[in-house]
FIKOLZA-1660 file (N, C-alpha, C; in steps of 0.1 Angstrom, whole numbers, plus 5000, padded with zeros to 4 digits):
% residues 114
   i   px   py   pz ch aa at
   1 5834 5112 6552  A  X  N
   1 5833 5117 6565  A  X CA
   1 5843 5129 6566  A  X  C
   2 5838 5140 6571  A  X  N
   2 5846 5153 6573  A  X CA
   2 5855 5151 6585  A  X  C
   3 5868 5154 6582  A  X  N
   3 5878 5153 6593  A  X CA
   3 5875 5164 6603  A  X  C
   4 5877 5160 6616  A  X  N
   4 5875 5170 6627  A  X CA
   4 5886 5180 6627  A  X  C
   5 5882 5192 6632  A  X  N
   5 5891 5203 6632  A  X CA
   5 5891 5209 6646  A  X  C
   6 5903 5211 6652  A  X  N
   6 5904 5217 6666  A  X CA
   6 5909 5231 6664  A  X  C
   7 5901 5241 6670  A  X  N
   7 5905 5255 6668  A  X CA
   7 5909 5261 6681  A  X  C
   8 5917 5272 6680  A  X  N
   8 5921 5280 6692  A  X CA
   8 5920 5294 6687  A  X  C
   9 5915 5303 6696  A  X  N
   9 5913 5317 6693  A  X CA
   9 5921 5326 6703  A  X  C
  10 5927 5337 6698  A  X  N
  10 5934 5346 6706  A  X CA
  10 5928 5360 6702  A  X  C
  11 5921 5366 6712  A  X  N
  11 5915 5379 6708  A  X CA
  11 5920 5391 6715  A  X  C
  12 5919 5402 6709  A  X  N
  12 5923 5415 6715  A  X CA
  12 5938 5416 6718  A  X  C
  13 5946 5410 6709  A  X  N
  13 5961 5410 6711  A  X CA
  13 5966 5424 6706  A  X  C
  14 5974 5430 6714  A  X  N
  14 5979 5443 6711  A  X CA
  14 5991 5443 6701  A  X  C
  15 5988 5438 6689  A  X  N
  15 5998 5438 6678  A  X CA
  15 5990 5439 6665  A  X  C
  16 5996 5446 6656  A  X  N
  16 5989 5449 6643  A  X CA
  16 5987 5436 6635  A  X  C
  17 5975 5435 6629  A  X  N
  17 5972 5423 6621  A  X CA
  17 5982 5421 6610  A  X  C
  18 5987 5432 6605  A  X  N
  18 5997 5431 6594  A  X CA
  18 6010 5424 6598  A  X  C
  19 6014 5426 6610  A  X  N
  19 6026 5420 6615  A  X CA
  19 6024 5405 6618  A  X  C
  20 6011 5402 6622  A  X  N
  20 6008 5388 6625  A  X CA
  20 6007 5379 6613  A  X  C
  21 6001 5385 6602  A  X  N
  21 5999 5378 6589  A  X CA
  21 6012 5373 6583  A  X  C
  22 6023 5381 6585  A  X  N
  22 6036 5377 6579  A  X CA
  22 6040 5364 6586  A  X  C
  23 6039 5362 6599  A  X  N
  23 6043 5350 6606  A  X CA
  23 6033 5338 6603  A  X  C
  24 6020 5341 6602  A  X  N
  24 6010 5331 6599  A  X CA
  24 6013 5324 6585  A  X  C
  25 6017 5333 6575  A  X  N
  25 6020 5327 6562  A  X CA
  25 6031 5317 6562  A  X  C
  26 6040 5318 6572  A  X  N
  26 6051 5309 6573  A  X CA
  26 6047 5295 6577  A  X  C
  27 6036 5294 6586  A  X  N
  27 6032 5281 6592  A  X CA
  27 6020 5275 6585  A  X  C
  28 6013 5282 6577  A  X  N
  28 6001 5276 6570  A  X CA
  28 6003 5263 6563  A  X  C
  29 5996 5253 6566  A  X  N
  29 5998 5240 6559  A  X CA
  29 6009 5231 6564  A  X  C
  30 6017 5236 6573  A  X  N
  30 6028 5228 6579  A  X CA
  30 6023 5219 6590  A  X  C
  31 6030 5208 6592  A  X  N
  31 6026 5199 6604  A  X CA
  31 6029 5206 6617  A  X  C
  32 6023 5202 6627  A  X  N
  32 6023 5209 6640  A  X CA
  32 6038 5211 6646  A  X  C
  33 6045 5200 6645  A  X  N
  33 6059 5200 6650  A  X CA
  33 6068 5210 6643  A  X  C
  34 6067 5210 6629  A  X  N
  34 6074 5219 6621  A  X CA
  34 6070 5233 6623  A  X  C
  35 6057 5235 6624  A  X  N
  35 6052 5249 6627  A  X CA
  35 6058 5254 6640  A  X  C
  36 6058 5246 6650  A  X  N
  36 6063 5250 6663  A  X CA
  36 6078 5254 6662  A  X  C
  37 6086 5246 6655  A  X  N
  37 6100 5249 6653  A  X CA
  37 6102 5262 6645  A  X  C
  38 6094 5264 6635  A  X  N
  38 6095 5277 6627  A  X CA
  38 6092 5289 6636  A  X  C
  39 6081 5288 6644  A  X  N
  39 6077 5299 6653  A  X CA
  39 6088 5302 6663  A  X  C
  40 6094 5291 6669  A  X  N
  40 6104 5293 6679  A  X CA
  40 6117 5300 6674  A  X  C
  41 6119 5298 6661  A  X  N
  41 6131 5304 6654  A  X CA
  41 6129 5316 6646  A  X  C
  42 6117 5322 6647  A  X  N
  42 6113 5334 6639  A  X CA
  42 6114 5346 6648  A  X  C
  43 6123 5355 6645  A  X  N
  43 6125 5367 6654  A  X CA
  43 6115 5378 6652  A  X  C
  44 6102 5375 6653  A  X  N
  44 6091 5384 6652  A  X CA
  44 6083 5384 6665  A  X  C
  45 6078 5396 6668  A  X  N
  45 6071 5397 6681  A  X CA
  45 6058 5388 6681  A  X  C
  46 6052 5386 6669  A  X  N
  46 6040 5379 6667  A  X CA
  46 6042 5364 6670  A  X  C
  47 6054 5359 6668  A  X  N
  47 6056 5344 6670  A  X CA
  47 6055 5340 6684  A  X  C
  48 6057 5349 6694  A  X  N
  48 6055 5346 6708  A  X CA
  48 6041 5342 6711  A  X  C
  49 6032 5350 6706  A  X  N
  49 6017 5348 6707  A  X CA
  49 6013 5335 6700  A  X  C
  50 6019 5333 6688  A  X  N
  50 6014 5322 6680  A  X CA
  50 6019 5308 6685  A  X  C
  51 6031 5308 6693  A  X  N
  51 6036 5296 6699  A  X CA
  51 6025 5291 6709  A  X  C
  52 6020 5301 6717  A  X  N
  52 6010 5298 6727  A  X CA
  52 5997 5293 6721  A  X  C
  53 5993 5300 6710  A  X  N
  53 5981 5296 6704  A  X CA
  53 5982 5282 6697  A  X  C
  54 5993 5279 6691  A  X  N
  54 5995 5266 6685  A  X CA
  54 5994 5255 6695  A  X  C
  55 6001 5257 6707  A  X  N
  55 6001 5248 6718  A  X CA
  55 5986 5245 6723  A  X  C
  56 5979 5256 6723  A  X  N
  56 5965 5255 6728  A  X CA
  56 5956 5247 6718  A  X  C
  57 5958 5249 6705  A  X  N
  57 5951 5242 6694  A  X CA
  57 5954 5227 6695  A  X  C
  58 5967 5224 6696  A  X  N
  58 5971 5210 6697  A  X CA
  58 5965 5203 6710  A  X  C
  59 5965 5211 6721  A  X  N
  59 5959 5205 6733  A  X CA
  59 5944 5203 6732  A  X  C
  60 5938 5212 6725  A  X  N
  60 5923 5211 6722  A  X CA
  60 5921 5198 6714  A  X  C
  61 5929 5196 6704  A  X  N
  61 5928 5185 6695  A  X CA
  61 5929 5172 6702  A  X  C
  62 5939 5171 6711  A  X  N
  62 5942 5159 6719  A  X CA
  62 5932 5156 6729  A  X  C
  63 5928 5167 6737  A  X  N
  63 5919 5164 6748  A  X CA
  63 5904 5164 6745  A  X  C
  64 5900 5173 6735  A  X  N
  64 5886 5174 6732  A  X CA
  64 5881 5164 6721  A  X  C
  65 5890 5161 6712  A  X  N
  65 5887 5153 6700  A  X CA
  65 5894 5140 6699  A  X  C
  66 5904 5138 6709  A  X  N
  66 5911 5125 6709  A  X CA
  66 5920 5123 6696  A  X  C
  67 5925 5133 6690  A  X  N
  67 5933 5132 6678  A  X CA
  67 5948 5128 6682  A  X  C
  68 5955 5122 6672  A  X  N
  68 5969 5118 6674  A  X CA
  68 5977 5131 6671  A  X  C
  69 5985 5135 6681  A  X  N
  69 5993 5147 6680  A  X CA
  69 6003 5147 6669  A  X  C
  70 6009 5135 6666  A  X  N
  70 6019 5133 6656  A  X CA
  70 6014 5135 6642  A  X  C
  71 6001 5134 6640  A  X  N
  71 5995 5135 6627  A  X CA
  71 5989 5149 6624  A  X  C
  72 5990 5158 6634  A  X  N
  72 5983 5171 6632  A  X CA
  72 5991 5181 6623  A  X  C
  73 5983 5189 6616  A  X  N
  73 5989 5199 6608  A  X CA
  73 5980 5212 6608  A  X  C
  74 5986 5223 6605  A  X  N
  74 5979 5236 6606  A  X CA
  74 5970 5237 6594  A  X  C
  75 5957 5235 6595  A  X  N
  75 5948 5234 6584  A  X CA
  75 5943 5248 6580  A  X  C
  76 5942 5257 6590  A  X  N
  76 5937 5270 6587  A  X CA
  76 5943 5280 6598  A  X  C
  77 5947 5292 6593  A  X  N
  77 5951 5302 6602  A  X CA
  77 5949 5316 6596  A  X  C
  78 5943 5324 6603  A  X  N
  78 5941 5338 6598  A  X CA
  78 5940 5348 6609  A  X  C
  79 5941 5361 6605  A  X  N
  79 5940 5371 6615  A  X CA
  79 5930 5382 6610  A  X  C
  80 5922 5387 6620  A  X  N
  80 5912 5397 6617  A  X CA
  80 5915 5409 6626  A  X  C
  81 5913 5422 6621  A  X  N
  81 5916 5433 6629  A  X CA
  81 5906 5434 6641  A  X  C
  82 5910 5437 6653  A  X  N
  82 5902 5439 6664  A  X CA
  82 5899 5454 6665  A  X  C
  83 5894 5459 6676  A  X  N
  83 5892 5473 6678  A  X CA
  83 5905 5481 6679  A  X  C
  84 5905 5493 6673  A  X  N
  84 5917 5501 6673  A  X CA
  84 5916 5511 6684  A  X  C
  85 5927 5512 6692  A  X  N
  85 5928 5522 6703  A  X CA
  85 5933 5535 6696  A  X  C
  86 5926 5546 6698  A  X  N
  86 5930 5558 6692  A  X CA
  86 5937 5567 6702  A  X  C
  87 5949 5571 6699  A  X  N
  87 5956 5580 6708  A  X CA
  87 5961 5592 6701  A  X  C
  88 5964 5603 6708  A  X  N
  88 5968 5615 6702  A  X CA
  88 5982 5619 6705  A  X  C
  89 5990 5623 6695  A  X  N
  89 6004 5627 6697  A  X CA
  89 6005 5642 6694  A  X  C
  90 6009 5650 6703  A  X  N
  90 6010 5664 6701  A  X CA
  90 6021 5667 6691  A  X  C
  91 6018 5676 6681  A  X  N
  91 6028 5680 6671  A  X CA
  91 6030 5695 6671  A  X  C
  92 6038 5700 6662  A  X  N
  92 6041 5714 6662  A  X CA
  92 6029 5723 6660  A  X  C
  93 6030 5735 6665  A  X  N
  93 6020 5746 6663  A  X CA
  93 6006 5742 6668  A  X  C
  94 6005 5734 6679  A  X  N
  94 5993 5731 6685  A  X CA
  94 5985 5720 6678  A  X  C
  95 5990 5714 6668  A  X  N
  95 5983 5704 6661  A  X CA
  95 5984 5691 6669  A  X  C
  96 5974 5681 6665  A  X  N
  96 5974 5668 6672  A  X CA
  96 5973 5658 6661  A  X  C
  97 5982 5648 6661  A  X  N
  97 5982 5637 6652  A  X CA
  97 5976 5625 6658  A  X  C
  98 5969 5617 6651  A  X  N
  98 5963 5605 6656  A  X CA
  98 5973 5593 6655  A  X  C
  99 5973 5585 6666  A  X  N
  99 5981 5573 6666  A  X CA
  99 5971 5562 6667  A  X  C
 100 5972 5552 6658  A  X  N
 100 5963 5541 6658  A  X CA
 100 5970 5529 6665  A  X  C
 101 5966 5525 6676  A  X  N
 101 5971 5513 6683  A  X CA
 101 5962 5501 6679  A  X  C
 102 5967 5493 6670  A  X  N
 102 5958 5483 6664  A  X CA
 102 5958 5470 6673  A  X  C
 103 5947 5463 6672  A  X  N
 103 5946 5450 6679  A  X CA
 103 5942 5439 6669  A  X  C
 104 5944 5427 6673  A  X  N
 104 5941 5415 6664  A  X CA
 104 5933 5404 6670  A  X  C
 105 5925 5397 6662  A  X  N
 105 5919 5385 6666  A  X CA
 105 5925 5374 6657  A  X  C
 106 5932 5365 6664  A  X  N
 106 5939 5354 6656  A  X CA
 106 5931 5341 6658  A  X  C
 107 5929 5333 6647  A  X  N
 107 5923 5320 6647  A  X CA
 107 5933 5310 6641  A  X  C
 108 5935 5299 6648  A  X  N
 108 5943 5288 6643  A  X CA
 108 5936 5275 6645  A  X  C
 109 5936 5267 6634  A  X  N
 109 5929 5254 6634  A  X CA
 109 5939 5243 6630  A  X  C
 110 5938 5232 6637  A  X  N
 110 5946 5220 6633  A  X CA
 110 5937 5208 6629  A  X  C
 111 5942 5201 6620  A  X  N
 111 5934 5188 6615  A  X CA
 111 5944 5177 6616  A  X  C
 112 5938 5165 6615  A  X  N
 112 5946 5152 6614  A  X CA
 112 5948 5149 6600  A  X  C
 113 5961 5145 6596  A  X  N
 113 5963 5140 6582  A  X CA
 113 5957 5126 6581  A  X  C
 114 5951 5124 6569  A  X  N
 114 5945 5112 6566  A  X CA
 114 5955 5101 6564  A  X  C
% end
């Protein structure tokens, strides 16, 4: 029997996927309580979004699938690039440089340990 998986998605977050990936690598495979502790003590801007997302995934597991919160672990977490906002920065001699304001789509899944 395949173990159930509860997912949570966060889309169009105004933070570069590259910055989010660094923090996701810290919590992949950890149990939910440890992952939450790691996120709360990580001084990265991405961890703020991920705390909220992890809480959401745990709540989904508890309310939608009736899983035991103490047995949950982060089974899967990844980030995909969302649409990029293109802005222009004026430079010397009438030139214009492009500024890419990147967005992210983050997915976080939790499973119950057997």
